[in-house]
C-alpha positions as CSV (number, residue, x, y, z in Angstrom):
1,X,0.0,0.0,0.0
2,X,1.2,3.6,-0.6
3,X,2.2,5.8,2.2
4,X,-0.8,8.0,1.5
5,X,-4.1,6.2,1.4
6,X,-7.5,7.8,0.5
7,X,-10.8,6.1,0.5
8,X,-13.9,7.4,-1.2
9,X,-17.1,5.9,0.3
10,X,-20.2,6.3,-1.9
11,X,-23.7,4.9,-1.1
12,X,-25.4,3.1,-3.9
13,X,-28.5,4.9,-5.3
14,X,-28.9,6.3,-1.7
15,X,-32.4,7.8,-1.6
16,X,-33.9,5.0,-3.7
17,X,-32.1,2.3,-1.6
18,X,-33.5,3.8,1.6
19,X,-37.0,3.8,0.1
20,X,-36.6,0.1,-1.0
21,X,-35.2,-0.8,2.4
22,X,-38.1,0.8,4.3
23,X,-40.8,-0.3,1.8
24,X,-40.2,-4.0,0.8
25,X,-42.9,-3.7,-1.9
26,X,-40.4,-1.5,-3.9
27,X,-37.6,-4.0,-3.8
28,X,-36.6,-5.1,-7.3
29,X,-38.8,-2.6,-9.0
30,X,-38.0,0.6,-11.0
31,X,-38.3,3.3,-8.3
32,X,-38.0,7.0,-8.9
33,X,-37.4,9.5,-6.1
34,X,-38.4,13.0,-7.0
35,X,-41.2,15.3,-8.1
36,X,-44.6,14.2,-9.4
37,X,-44.5,13.6,-13.2
38,X,-47.9,15.2,-13.5
39,X,-46.6,18.4,-11.9
40,X,-43.4,18.9,-14.0
41,X,-41.3,17.3,-11.3
42,X,-37.6,16.3,-11.6
43,X,-35.9,13.0,-10.7
44,X,-33.7,13.3,-7.6
45,X,-32.4,9.8,-8.0
46,X,-33.6,6.3,-9.0
47,X,-33.0,2.6,-8.3
48,X,-30.7,0.6,-10.5
49,X,-33.8,-1.2,-11.9
50,X,-35.0,2.2,-13.2
51,X,-31.6,3.1,-14.6
52,X,-31.9,0.2,-17.0
53,X,-34.6,2.1,-18.8
54,X,-32.3,5.2,-19.2
55,X,-33.7,7.1,-16.2
56,X,-31.2,9.3,-14.3
57,X,-31.1,12.2,-11.9
58,X,-32.1,15.7,-13.1
59,X,-34.3,14.2,-15.8
60,X,-37.9,15.5,-15.9
61,X,-40.2,13.1,-14.2
62,X,-42.6,13.1,-17.1
63,X,-39.8,11.9,-19.4
64,X,-38.9,9.2,-16.8
65,X,-42.5,8.0,-16.8
66,X,-42.5,7.8,-20.6
67,X,-39.3,5.8,-20.5
68,X,-40.7,3.4,-17.9
69,X,-44.5,3.6,-17.6
70,X,-44.6,1.1,-14.8
71,X,-42.0,3.0,-12.7
72,X,-43.0,3.8,-9.1
73,X,-42.7,7.5,-8.2
74,X,-42.2,8.6,-4.5
75,X,-41.4,12.0,-2.9
76,X,-38.1,12.5,-1.2
77,X,-38.0,12.0,2.6
78,X,-35.0,14.1,3.6
79,X,-35.4,13.4,7.3
80,X,-35.0,9.7,6.7
81,X,-32.0,10.2,4.5
82,X,-30.4,12.5,7.0
83,X,-30.9,9.9,9.8
84,X,-29.3,7.1,7.8
85,X,-26.4,9.5,6.8
86,X,-25.7,10.1,10.5
87,X,-25.5,6.4,11.1
88,X,-23.0,6.1,8.3
89,X,-20.9,9.0,9.6
90,X,-20.7,7.3,13.0
91,X,-19.4,4.1,11.4
92,X,-16.8,6.0,9.4
93,X,-15.6,8.0,12.4
94,X,-14.6,4.8,14.2
95,X,-11.9,4.3,11.6
96,X,-10.5,7.9,11.2
97,X,-11.0,11.5,12.2
98,X,-9.8,12.7,8.8
99,X,-13.2,12.8,7.0
100,X,-14.4,15.2,4.3
101,X,-18.1,14.7,3.6
102,X,-19.3,15.6,0.1
103,X,-23.0,15.0,0.6
104,X,-25.4,12.9,2.7
105,X,-24.2,9.8,0.8
106,X,-20.5,10.1,0.2
107,X,-17.2,11.1,1.8
108,X,-13.4,11.0,1.5
109,X,-11.4,9.4,4.3
110,X,-7.6,9.7,4.8
111,X,-6.6,6.4,6.5
112,X,-2.9,6.8,6.0
113,X,-2.1,6.9,9.7
114,X,-4.4,3.9,10.4
115,X,-2.6,1.4,8.1
116,X,-0.2,0.1,10.8
117,X,-3.1,-0.5,13.1
118,X,-5.7,-1.8,10.7
119,X,-3.7,-3.5,8.0
120,X,-4.3,-1.8,4.6
121,X,-6.7,0.6,2.9
122,X,-8.3,-2.3,1.1
123,X,-9.1,-4.1,4.4
124,X,-10.4,-0.8,6.0
125,X,-12.7,-0.1,3.0
126,X,-13.9,-3.7,3.1
127,X,-14.7,-3.5,6.8
128,X,-16.5,-0.2,6.5
129,X,-18.7,-1.5,3.6
130,X,-19.5,-4.7,5.6
131,X,-20.4,-2.6,8.7
132,X,-22.6,-0.2,6.6
133,X,-24.5,-3.2,5.1
134,X,-24.8,-4.9,8.5
135,X,-26.0,-1.9,10.4
136,X,-28.1,0.0,7.8
137,X,-29.0,-2.8,5.4
138,X,-27.7,-0.7,2.5
139,X,-24.8,-1.1,0.2
140,X,-21.8,1.2,-0.4
141,X,-19.1,1.3,-3.0
142,X,-15.5,2.2,-2.2
143,X,-12.6,3.6,-4.2
144,X,-9.1,3.3,-2.6
145,X,-6.0,5.1,-4.0
146,X,-3.2,7.4,-3.2
147,X,-5.2,10.6,-3.9
148,X,-8.7,12.0,-3.9
149,X,-9.0,12.3,-7.7
150,X,-8.4,8.6,-8.3
151,X,-10.3,7.4,-5.2
152,X,-13.4,9.1,-6.5
153,X,-13.1,7.7,-10.0
154,X,-12.4,4.2,-8.6
155,X,-15.7,4.3,-6.6
156,X,-17.6,5.5,-9.6
157,X,-16.1,2.6,-11.7
158,X,-17.0,-0.2,-9.3
159,X,-20.7,0.8,-8.6
160,X,-22.9,-0.7,-7.4
161,X,-21.7,-2.5,-4.3
162,X,-18.1,-2.8,-5.4
163,X,-14.6,-1.9,-4.4
164,X,-11.6,-0.9,-6.5
165,X,-8.0,-0.1,-5.6
166,X,-5.7,1.9,-7.9
167,X,-2.1,1.9,-6.9
168,X,0.4,4.6,-7.3
169,X,2.1,2.6,-10.0
170,X,-1.1,2.1,-11.9
171,X,-2.5,5.6,-11.5
172,X,-0.8,7.5,-14.4
173,X,-1.6,4.7,-16.9
174,X,-5.2,4.4,-15.6
175,X,-5.8,8.1,-16.1
176,X,-4.8,7.9,-19.7
177,X,-7.8,5.6,-20.4
178,X,-10.3,8.0,-18.9
179,X,-12.7,10.0,-21.0
180,X,-12.3,13.7,-20.4
181,X,-15.8,14.0,-18.9
182,X,-14.8,11.6,-16.1
183,X,-12.4,14.1,-14.7
184,X,-13.7,15.8,-11.6
185,X,-14.7,19.3,-12.3
186,X,-15.1,18.8,-16.1
187,X,-18.7,19.8,-16.9
188,X,-20.4,20.0,-20.3
189,X,-18.9,23.4,-21.2
190,X,-15.4,22.4,-20.3
191,X,-15.8,19.1,-22.1
192,X,-16.9,20.9,-25.2
193,X,-14.0,23.3,-25.0
194,X,-11.5,20.4,-24.6
195,X,-13.1,18.4,-27.4
196,X,-12.7,21.5,-29.7
197,X,-8.9,21.3,-28.9
198,X,-8.7,17.6,-29.7
199,X,-8.7,16.5,-26.1
200,X,-11.0,13.5,-25.6
201,X,-9.1,11.3,-23.1
202,X,-6.7,11.6,-20.3
203,X,-3.9,10.6,-22.7
204,X,-4.8,13.5,-24.9
205,X,-4.8,15.9,-22.0
206,X,-1.4,14.6,-20.8
207,X,0.1,15.6,-24.2
208,X,-0.4,19.3,-23.4
209,X,2.1,21.3,-21.4
210,X,1.1,23.5,-18.5
211,X,2.2,26.5,-20.4
212,X,-0.2,25.6,-23.3
213,X,-3.1,25.0,-20.9
214,X,-2.8,28.1,-18.8
215,X,-4.0,30.7,-21.3
216,X,-7.1,28.6,-22.1
217,X,-8.1,27.3,-18.6
218,X,-6.5,29.8,-16.3
219,X,-6.4,28.7,-12.6
220,X,-7.7,25.3,-13.5
221,X,-4.8,24.6,-15.8
222,X,-2.6,23.2,-13.1
223,X,-5.3,20.9,-11.8
224,X,-5.9,19.5,-15.3
225,X,-2.1,19.2,-16.0
226,X,-1.5,17.2,-12.7
227,X,-4.7,15.1,-12.9
228,X,-3.8,13.9,-16.4
229,X,-0.6,12.5,-14.8
230,X,-2.4,10.9,-11.8
231,X,-1.3,13.7,-9.5
232,X,-3.6,15.3,-6.9
233,X,-2.1,16.8,-3.7
234,X,-5.3,18.0,-2.2
235,X,-5.7,17.0,1.4
236,X,-8.8,15.4,2.9
237,X,-10.1,18.5,4.6
238,X,-12.1,18.0,7.8
239,X,-11.3,21.3,9.6
240,X,-12.5,24.4,7.7
241,X,-16.0,25.8,8.3
242,X,-18.3,25.7,5.4
243,X,-18.9,28.9,3.6
244,X,-22.0,28.0,1.6
245,X,-24.5,25.3,0.8
246,X,-25.7,24.8,-2.8
247,X,-27.2,22.4,-5.3
248,X,-27.7,22.5,-9.0
249,X,-29.0,20.3,-11.8
250,X,-28.1,20.1,-15.5
251,X,-31.0,18.9,-17.7
252,X,-31.1,16.5,-20.5
253,X,-33.6,18.6,-22.3
254,X,-33.5,22.4,-22.0
255,X,-36.3,24.1,-20.1
256,X,-38.6,26.7,-21.6
257,X,-41.4,27.1,-19.1
258,X,-41.0,29.3,-16.0
259,X,-43.4,27.2,-14.0
260,X,-41.3,24.1,-14.6
261,X,-38.2,26.0,-13.5
262,X,-39.9,27.1,-10.3
263,X,-40.8,23.5,-9.5
264,X,-37.2,22.5,-9.8
265,X,-36.0,25.4,-7.7
266,X,-38.6,24.5,-5.1
267,X,-37.1,21.0,-4.8
268,X,-33.6,22.5,-4.7
269,X,-34.7,24.8,-1.9
270,X,-35.8,21.8,0.1
271,X,-32.4,20.1,-0.5
272,X,-30.5,23.2,0.6
273,X,-32.7,23.7,3.7
274,X,-32.2,20.0,4.7
275,X,-28.4,20.4,4.5
276,X,-28.5,23.7,6.5
277,X,-30.5,21.8,9.2
278,X,-27.9,19.0,9.1
279,X,-24.9,21.3,9.8
280,X,-26.8,23.6,12.3
281,X,-26.6,26.8,10.3
282,X,-28.6,29.3,8.4
283,X,-27.6,31.7,5.7
284,X,-28.0,35.4,5.0
285,X,-27.7,35.3,1.2
286,X,-29.8,33.3,-1.4
287,X,-28.4,32.9,-4.9
288,X,-30.2,31.5,-8.0
289,X,-27.9,30.2,-10.8
290,X,-29.2,30.0,-14.4
291,X,-27.2,28.6,-17.3
292,X,-28.7,29.1,-20.7
293,X,-28.6,26.8,-23.8
294,X,-25.7,28.9,-25.2
295,X,-23.8,28.3,-21.9
296,X,-24.2,31.9,-20.7
297,X,-24.2,31.8,-16.9
298,X,-26.2,34.3,-14.8
299,X,-26.6,34.5,-11.0
300,X,-28.8,36.7,-9.0
301,X,-28.6,37.1,-5.2
302,X,-30.5,38.6,-2.3
303,X,-29.3,39.2,1.3
304,X,-31.4,39.5,4.4
305,X,-29.8,40.2,7.8
306,X,-32.5,38.0,9.5
307,X,-31.3,35.0,7.5
308,X,-32.9,32.2,5.5
309,X,-33.6,29.3,7.9
310,X,-36.0,26.9,6.1
311,X,-37.2,25.9,2.7
312,X,-40.1,28.3,2.8
313,X,-38.0,31.4,3.6
314,X,-35.6,30.4,0.8
315,X,-38.3,29.7,-1.8
316,X,-40.2,32.9,-1.0
317,X,-37.5,35.0,-2.7
318,X,-36.8,32.5,-5.6
319,X,-39.5,33.7,-8.1
320,X,-38.1,37.3,-8.0
321,X,-34.5,36.1,-8.4
322,X,-35.4,33.8,-11.2
323,X,-37.2,36.7,-13.0
324,X,-34.1,38.8,-12.7
325,X,-31.9,36.0,-13.9
326,X,-33.8,35.2,-17.0
327,X,-32.0,37.9,-19.1
328,X,-32.3,35.9,-22.3
329,X,-35.3,34.5,-24.1
330,X,-33.7,31.2,-24.8
331,X,-34.0,27.8,-23.1
332,X,-32.3,27.0,-19.8
333,X,-30.0,24.0,-19.4
334,X,-29.0,24.3,-15.7
335,X,-30.6,25.7,-12.5
336,X,-29.2,26.0,-9.0
337,X,-29.9,27.4,-5.6
338,X,-27.2,28.4,-3.1
339,X,-27.1,29.8,0.5
340,X,-24.0,31.7,1.6
341,X,-22.9,34.0,4.5
342,X,-23.6,31.1,6.8
343,X,-24.2,31.6,10.5
344,X,-23.6,28.6,12.8
345,X,-25.1,28.1,16.2
346,X,-22.5,29.3,18.7
347,X,-22.6,26.1,20.7
348,X,-22.2,23.9,17.7
349,X,-19.4,25.9,16.3
350,X,-17.5,25.8,19.6
351,X,-18.0,22.1,20.1
352,X,-17.2,20.7,16.7
353,X,-15.6,21.4,13.4
354,X,-18.1,21.8,10.6
355,X,-16.5,20.3,7.5
356,X,-16.3,22.2,4.2
357,X,-18.1,20.1,1.6
């Protein structure tokens, strides 16, 4: 095992798996967690049975129903998901204190210092997955490697219910085989830009010098240069206070109707409020993000010294912010809601470190 060992734990189809666990009648059936297809809802996640029909997160629920007419649709139960997430966090904390949660269902762990005591990163990841399954009756996938970049890709590659180790010797060659969209931080716009430069794989990216990348990608150039060589020196960060909470969705089909956008923003407001509740904070600034079909990005924000403490208070200002953000009369490909200028409960902030997600 390498001196540095990072594990990425990622629950499998988390929301849908919790619903199937709690409702045995859903087991083995195509289950969609999200908004009502009759009310222009959006898919939050779905079971692997539903994914076989081409259903995925951020897809309009109406389209999901057309793809699989016999799919079962249920509303998200964020309180239940939060409770299970707390169980999983307690399991992980028994192995290391160096934990960087990314969401309710995934986290990075630095177990480097635990190798002498527990044997190897592979054994630690195996034990964590077994405990999660035994104590929550849910499955998790795990990627193990010498940095965060490769650990995350490894967990994605072995889903569902799998485990993959990428050694320091294998890393650079493994990265060459990746499609450029598999690189963390490469969204549709960056993928399109790279493709226009003839960059389609990790091997293509590795052929570019840092000096050639910098004028095109600015501050991100160093990350792309290193990642293409299997290098990622980022630490698992468990100490800094979070500065914001946000969520966003990119759509398979561009949106045209404002009512449909508001439905999605309402769901996102619920997600953000749930995360604020989890970390014991509220925010003083709400931001709506809109990306148009031509990739123009517009954000509009509103601050309130009293703060935004629940989904209703957040969504109350969303329609006005959306109206201000819709500066173009063309379809929308991405929507997002964010809360910033966070204020933590004094007791909570003094007693524990809130991780930056």
